[in-house]
N, C-alpha and C positions, 0 to 999 in steps of 0.2 A: 813064644819066641824066646830063646835063650842064646846068648853069645858070650864070648870070653872078652873080658876087659883086663888090661894089664894092671898089675899092682902099682905100677909107677905113675898112673894117671893121678892128677890132683883129686883130693877128696870131694871137692864140689862137682867135679865131672863124674866121678864114680857114683855120687849120690843121685845124679840125673837118671842113671840107669840101674838103680838098686833093685828094681823089680824085673829087669830084663837080662841082667848079666851076672856071670860068676867071675870072680877074680882069679887070675893066674899070672905068674911072671912070664913075660914075652919080650921080644926085641922090638915090638911095635905096639900100638895102642889097642886095637880091637880085631877080633877074628869072628867072622860070621860063617857058620857052616850051613851052606845052602845046597839046593838040588843041583845047581849049576857048578858047584865046587866051592872051595874055601875062598872067602873074600877078606883080604887084609886091609885094615884102615889105619892110617897114621893121621891123627888129628894134630893140626898145627895151629896154635893160637897166633893170630896175626895182629901186628906184624912181628913182634919180638921173638916168639918161639920159632917161627919160620926162618927168620934171618939168622938167629944164633945157631940153630941146628944146621943151617946151610954152611955157615962159615966155620963151624967147629968140626964138621964132618959127620955129625950125628945122623943127619938125614940120609946120607949115603949108606951108613951102616944099617939104618932102619929099612931102607929099600931092599938091601940084600936079604935081611931076615924075612921081609914080606914075601919076596920071590921064592924063598925056600919053603914057605908054609902055605902058599896060596896060588890059585889060578888067576886071581884078579887082585890088583893092587890099586888102592885109592888113597890119595892125599886129600884130606878134608880140611879146607881152610876155614877156621872158626874165628869170626870177628870181622872187623872192618878195617880196610886200609884208609888212612886219612893222610892227605897230602897238603903241603903248604902251597902257597901261590907259585913258588918256583918249581913245583912238581917234585920236591923232595918229600920223602916219607916221614911222617911224624913217628918217631920211635926213640928208644933210649940208647941205641947203639951209636958208636962213634962215626961209622961210615954213613954218609948220606946216600941212602938208596933212593933212586928216582922211580917214577911211575914206569918208565921204559925198562929199568932194571928189574922191577918186579914182574912186568909182563914177560921179559925174557927168561926169568927164573921159571915162571909157570910154563912157558913154551919148552924149556929144557926138560922139565918133568914130563910133559906130555909127549913131545916128539922124539926126544933122545932116550929118555928113561922108560917110555911106554907106560906111564902111570896115568890113571884116570884122576881127574880133579873134580871135587865137589866143593861147594861153598855153603856155609851156614852163618848167617849174620847174628844169630842169637842162640842161647842155650835151648830154647824151645825148638828152633829149627834144627839144631844139631840132633836132638832126639828124633824128630820127625824124619830126618834124612836117613838115619841109621835104620829105623823101622822100615821106611820105604825101600831101602837097599835090600834088606832081608827079603821082603815080599817080591821085589823085582827079580832077584836071582833065584828065588824059589819057583817063580813062574817060568817054565821053560819055553813058552810060546810068546814071542813078541812080534806080532804080525801087523800092528797098527800102521806102521810105515808102509808095508807092502799092500795094504788094503786101500791106501789113498789113491785117488784117480791119477792116471798118468798125465803128464804135462801135455798140453795141446799147443799146436803151433799158433793158434789164434790168441793164446794167452800172452804171447810175447809182444 
């Protein structure tokens, strides 16, 4: 498996993929070339990178670049959201984002922008998910859902 990782990613992230990726400048973070088509991934460290790229317009530009280069677009949320007792997000930004505000941001990405969302709590999970995504999109048959038994009236 080899994919492209942008030269703009931090060194510690590029190091995680040193045996899997080649570097190239791009308008988003990763590009997987799969049997199902190109898969663009924008990794957002949470909460600060997600929030700052949303407020400064960077995420909107990255989504445009992803659509131009791929059939599938994924925003991969990397890290954990930590909230205070009043449901405001712990971050360095001035604006107090709430749990509801973050949920609505994710909803906007999913439902209005049509972007798939993945989450990775750790660096280890980040690598696992990227490898899994490559394998998933290289497998053109995803029948497990269709092979499940149909719902029966007596189950209700």
